[in-house]
Each structure stands twice: as C-alpha cells, then as structure tokens.
Residue, then its C-alpha position, 0 to 999 in steps of 0.5 A: m251696775s246698768g249696761r247696753k242691752n244686747k241683740r236679743g234683748g239682755r244687757s252686755g258687759p264689758l267681756d261680752r264686747v270684748l268677745g264681739e271686737r275680736g270677733n270682728r277683729g280677729g287676731g291671735l292671742d296678744r289681740l285677745v289678751e289687749n283686748l281683755g286689757e280694754g275691756f277690764a280698763r273700762l270695768r273700772e271706770e264704770r265702777a270709777r263712775a259708780g263711786n267706787k275707788p282704783r285698784s292701785r296698778s301694782a295690784q292690777f291684773n295682768l293675764r299674760n304672766r299668770l299663763i306664762l307662769v301656768g304654762g312654765a309649770l306645766g311645762l317643768c311637771s313634765l319635763a320631771l316626769v320624763g326626766r324621772a322615767l328615763d332614770l328609773q328605766v335607762i340610767s339608775n334600773d339596777f335598784y327597781r330590777q333588783q327588788g322585781d327579780a327578789r320577788s320572783l327570781r330565785e337560785i335554788p340548789i341542785p343537789t348532788s349524790r354522795g361518791m359510793i363507798t367500796d371495798r377492796n374488791g368494788e363490792p357496794l358497802a354505801v350508797s345514795t339513793p334518789v329521794e324526794s322531799i315535801w316542803g312548804n310556802p306557809k305563806e301560801l299555805a295560810k291562804n287556804p286554810e281549809r286544805l290544812p286538814d287534807l294535808a295533814k292526813a297525806l303528810g301523816v300528822a296530827p292538823d294541830e301539829l301541822a297549823r303550829k307548825l306553819s304558825q310558826r315560819s308564818g314569815k317564811e316562804f319555806m319549810y320542809l314537811k316532810r324529808r327524804i321518803n319514797p318517791d310514790e309517797a311524794r307523788r302521793i301527797l302531791a295527788h292532792k294538789v294543796p295550793g304552796v305545797f312542792s317537792q324536790r330531789e334529795f338523796r339517801r344514803f344506804y347501807p348494804q351491809g347493815e349491821a356489819m359494817a357499821h362501826v368501819l363505815g359510820f352513817t350520816n344525817i339527814d343532810d347527807r353529812g358524815q357523823e361517824g366512823l369513814e363518812l366523817a373522816f371523808d365527808h369532805e369527798l364523799r360529799g362533792k359540791p352541789g350546782t346553783k341555778r336561777v329560776i322564776r318562780d309565780g306567786a305561788g312559787r311553782i318554777v315557771e322558768n329556767v333562768d340561767l345554770v349558775h354552778s353545775a354539780e360535781p358529784g362526789k368521789d368513790l372511795t376504795l376501801t381496804l375491807d373485804r365485805r366476805i372476810q369483814y362478815l366472817t369477822y362479824r359472824e363469829l363475834r355474834r357466836a361468841l356472845l350468843d356462846t360465852g354471855a360476853s357484853s361486848a365484843s371486837a376485833v381486827v383483821l390486817d394486812i401485815e405486810t401492808g397494814e392495811v384493814l382487811a376486816m374490824a367488827n364489834l359487838p352491840t352493834y347498830n344498823p345503820n338504815l335504822l338509826g332512830a331505833g339505836n342506843r348510842d351507846t352501840h356507836r361507838n366502835r370499840a375496836i379503836t375508841d375502847v382501851v383494855e389492858p392487854g394481858s398476858t398477850m404482852k409477853p411475848i413484846t416483853v420477851a422481846a425486850a429481853l432477846n433485843a437486849g442481849t441478856v437472854k436467849p430463847t434456851t436460857l432458864v427462868h425460874t418460875e417455883p414455886g409458882w408466885m413471887p412477891n411484888g409489893r404487898y401483892r404477889i404475882t402468881d400464875t395458874h401452877n408450878n411450872g417449875t423451870l421455864t426456857v425463855t420459850g417456856v415463858i410464852t407456851k405456858s403463859s407464866n406471869v413470874g416468868a415474865a416479871k422476872l425477864a422485865l427486871l432484867l432490864p433498864n426502866d427507860y430501854f424497856y419503856k421505850f421499846i414497848h413505845g416502839f412498838g406503838y403502845g401509848s400513840k394513836p395508831g394513825s388511820g385516820f379514822p375520827g376519835e382514835s385512842s391512844g391507850l395509856l402508858a407511863p413514863p418511867q417516872r410515874w412508875s411505883g416499885t410495881t409498875k415494870t414487872g405489873m407491864a411486863y405480863g400486861y397490866g398498868l397499861s392500856a390499849t386498844p384492839m388496834q394497838i395490839a393488832m399493830a405490834y403484833a403484825a410488827m412482830a410478824n413484818g421482821g420487826k417493822l410498824i406499818q400504821p394501819t390504813f383504811v385506804k386501798g392503794q394508801r401505802n405509809e412507811a414503816r419503822q424498824v422497831l424489833d431486829p428482823a433475827v429477834a422477830g424470827e425467834i418470837m414468831r416460832m416461840m408464839q407458835t407453840v402456843t396453838e400447840p400441843g401444850g401451849t394455852a391455846k390449842q384452839a386456835a390452831i388451824l389446819g394446814y398452817h402455822v399458827a403464831g399467838k398468844t392469850g391473854t385474859t385480864r380482870k377488868f379495873s373497877a370504877t370503883g377502886g382496885y379489879s372486878k370479878k368481871y374479865v376481858s379475854l383476848f387472843a392475838g394471833v399471826v399466820p401463816v408462821e413461815k410467810p405471815r399475811f394475817s394478824m388479828v386479835v379478839v377481845v371478849s369482854e365480861p364472858d360468863p364465867t360459867k359457859k365457857g370459862y372467861y380465859g383466852g384460849s377457851v373464848s377467844g381463840p376459836v373466835f381467831r379460829n374460825v376466822m382465818d381458817g376462812a380468809l386463809r383461803l378466801m385469799d388464796v394463802a397457801p399452806d405451810d403445815i401439808e404434813t399436818w395435814l396429811a396426817v389429819q386427812a390419812a389418819a381420817e381415811a383409815k379411821r373411815l374405812r374400818q368403819n365400812g369395813g375396808k371399802p372406800s366411799g368417796p373423798v375425805v375431808p378432816a374434820a378440823s377443816t369445816a369448822a371455820h363454817p367457809a363462806t366464800s361470798p357470804p349475801p349482803i345481810a339485809a336491815s330486817a333480818v340482822a335487826q331480828t337477830p338478837v345479840h346480847g347486851g344489846a344488839r340486835 
C-alpha cells in the first residue's frame, strides 16, 4: 500500500493524518475518537481500492466502547479492593485479630502458694516454698541444635536423651526441662542463654517434721496436689486457685508486655490441726525405741483428747520421709493406725464386762469361777495363762481371764451383745474424714458360729483399727459418751451416749487395777497419776489359714482416772519373743507410760495420785540420806519420774538426720 510522503521524506499513514489534523484542530477525547474513526474509514477505502473486501458493520472496531469497558472494569476492581480492605480492617476484623493474637497473645497461669498446715499451737507442719521450673520451646530449640550439648550439661542430662525428648515434642511450643529446682540453679541454667529456654515460678511443699508426721500429713505430687493423708483430705481448701494473666510474646517466646490481669491468684487456706507436734514427736520417738528394743516389724499409736475427740498424735513405723519421696517403699505410706486392722485381743474384755454390767446381769463383786483355767469351746479350749480360780468381775479384768470373759458373754443375748459392741464404733468407720478409713470387721449374729460369741468376748473373731480401739476407751472414760475423732482444731462432733455413766465409772476403776500391783500392766503405771488400761496379746492370722506363731502386742489406756484427759492405744506387731517377750504389758505398756508421762507434763495436767508420788519421794529421800550418812544433798527426784524422758519442746526432725536412723522393718 502506497501513501503520501511527509515532510521528512517518509510516507504518511492514516494515523499520522489523524494526529496531524488533531494537532491542527485541537479538541478533547471525543474529537480524538472521531478523528481516529475517520482515519480508519479512509484506511478501509484504500484497502478496498487495493482489492480487499471490507468487514461487516457489526465487526467494525469501536474504540470508544472498549475504552469505556476497560475503565469500568478497573473502576470495579478498585471499588472491590477498597470494600475488601474496609471489611477486613473495620467490619469483620475479629477473626483475623484472633489469628494474630494466637501467634503473639497468650494467657499464662499465675502460680499460687498452697495453704500452710500448722499444729494446734501454730507450729508449721507443712509449708510451700518458692522454686523455679525450667521450660523450653521445642520449635525454637530445634533451630539451634549446636546449643543442645551446653543445655544438656546445664540440666544434668545426656545430650541424646534431651534430643530425643525434644524430637518427641517437635510440634509443641512448651515442655518442661527441669521442675521445682532451687532458684540459684535455675539462674545458672539460664546464664547459658540458650534460645528458647525460660523459667517460671512454682511452689514446692516442705515438711519440717519429716518422718514423725508423714502418715498424718501425707504429701503432694509435683503439681502440688495432695496425694495422701490430710494433704489429700483437704486438698481443695489448701491448694487455692491459680490466677491468669494475658501477655504478648515475641517469636522467641519471651514476654514483651503484660497486657491484662484476667484472674487474680487466690492463695490456699491455712489449716490448723488438733495435733500437738511435741506429743507427736514423743509418740514417734517411743515407737521407734520400742521397735529397736523388741525387734518388731511395725507399730502404731494413737492419742486422743477424751473430752473433745481431737487427735493429738498418730504415729506409725515403718515410716518414710515426705521430703524425699523417691527413696522409699510405697508400702510405708500406709497409715496403719487407720487402715490396718488387728484382732483387739484382751482389750475387748472391759467392753464385754461393761455389756454385762449395763445389762444388770452381774455386779463388780459378782464371783466368776474360772477353774481349772480352761473351758471347752467346740472342738477347742478357751484357756488362761494359769488357773486363776474364782474371780470377781473386777478380777476378770485385773487378771485378764479369757475364761471369765467368755462366761460373762454367755449370759448375754446375741443381739444385745452385738449391738453393744457396735455402739462403741466397732464395725463402723471412725468418721474422722481421714482418707482410707477402715471399718474393721464385726459380723452380725446371723453369721456367728457356735464359738463366735465366746471368742469375741476376749478379742477374737472381730477386728478393729487402733483408732477404733482408742475411740472405745475414750468413750468409757468420757462417761459413756462416744465422740467421732477429728483432725481439725475447732471442729467438735456431737457425742453419743453408748454406756450408762455409772457403769462407765465402774469400768474405769476396774481397769485401774490392771496397772497397779497384781495387774498385768504394771509397766504402764505413771508416778503421780492413776492409770486405767488393759493389755492385749493376739496371734496373727496366717495367710494359709489358722493362726501363726507371730504375735501382736497391744495396750489401751486412759489417764488420769479421776479426770480423764488422754486415751492412747499402742499396737506393736511381731515382736521378737527372745528380746522382751510378746505380751502387751511388757512390749506396749512402756510406750504408753513414756508418752503419757511427757504429755501430762506438757499439757500441765494436775496429778491425781499425790500420795503415791510423795511416798516414793520420801522413800528416795530416806535412801539417799542413808547413803550420805544422814546429810541432805539437794532436791529429790524419784527415779520413776525420769522414765518418760520428757521433752518440753523437741526440735524438728531434719530430713537428713531421720534418714540416717535405721529402724527395723525398713524404716529409715
């Protein structure tokens, strides 16, 4: 196609002509479009003259419409972008804000201290101390594998073990590396400045009394939750409520800003117990001495306040150190005074006699024939240690006659005898609230055989815990009123009358003869105080059936008789007969005497047997005068009064000191 030449010698096309005309004429967009249209029209005419056929009118190029279409599309896109931005940033921004917060905003717990446990005098028995826990971000640690050996060395673990734990939690952002450590140790670990390693405040439980209080208090786990004993029973009150705060963390997990306090932390409530740590220490010390002296395998003791039912002391051996839980036998965690049952043996005889007196079938002076020292009992015999001949009802208790007790039980109807024993708490849980209480075994009359009742009269064919026996003796000393025991100071349970008060007084006077000359428990006597009690010796039941040749030695007593204050039961299992024998009077009686002698002085209980004390003092003074040629040389202290080894304020038992003291049967 040929065209006209322009001024520069080149050919000019339609567009050149249009632009030239536009330059000459001027005009806006419409003028430009019109000129472009005319130019393309002339171009089609030239092509037609050259032999080309023109296109159809519908297919002709319309530049204006296309420009309008393109501009409209761009305008719609711009409008859509503005609308979307408005939606994201103003209208519907909650979701995206949550997503952003999820990557930086965190709610972390605020630890709170567990409530303190104290004894009745405010002395701390369980306290929570602040510690540090080291934690890490596995994702962050994975980015710096070259620092893992340094971290493993600081933590005291093998590098391979640390790498394995991190790989198992590679998808997590949190894992504990070392928990509940000394703050100084935590600072040494953090001083390595390993990326992704942090610390947080926690609390650890500490027990100042160590093994002496272990079975009563129990312990907590690594999360400071109660697992045994009173820590478990009152866990909800003691642990409090942790708080929560909202913080912003950077990509490395560091807290860069405290945003808000969601919930404030509520410390746990303090708990004041009925226990007296001084009496508890005395009980623990004397039990430990008894195990060493007698070669026994285990022992338990309970001390109750008769008037209130408060538990003043409860100890068991073997024991464990609650501050060092990883180094003990779990079997030692059991509170035997509440969970383990024994056949009460002759400690049941005062209750049998009380049942007969309460029914009016006998009087304290009624004669009971026990000769020739045995009586038939089905295929077996009921025997005494020797032939006691004819005894009064009081003598049955004084001499601990099995035959006499069995004959008294035969005078009583079965239902009456069962209900009477059951009324003293046998066959029912004590109701102290302590976890794992045992109800013992007391079969109803429908399940008795022909020999059951006579066996129960002197403590066979039924079982009870040391706590239940202590409750029964406290009831006899409290005018026949049974009170459920309690471990919380200030809590008073209602008393229930189970025995006529006059009969209760008679039983107390009968049991007093047991610790006096001619009785079976002279070693339980306490100078200056009248002691009422009863010994018990039973053979342990064999796992293969029948009774073994191992024994359980018991003593249950009340002091002082005139105005009873304490009820105590001592149970020593499997004493070595070659050492101090196996009778309750010689094995368990001295434990009762030593503990109660100290407790009476600590609690400032007035003596009720001044005459005996003065007589002993006078005899000791006369003996010393004879030895000194009639010259006095200072105040006289009767020898019997030093037997209890009183300790007015025993020091706390250090964990290390207790752990180094071996006790037969696995205790440390």
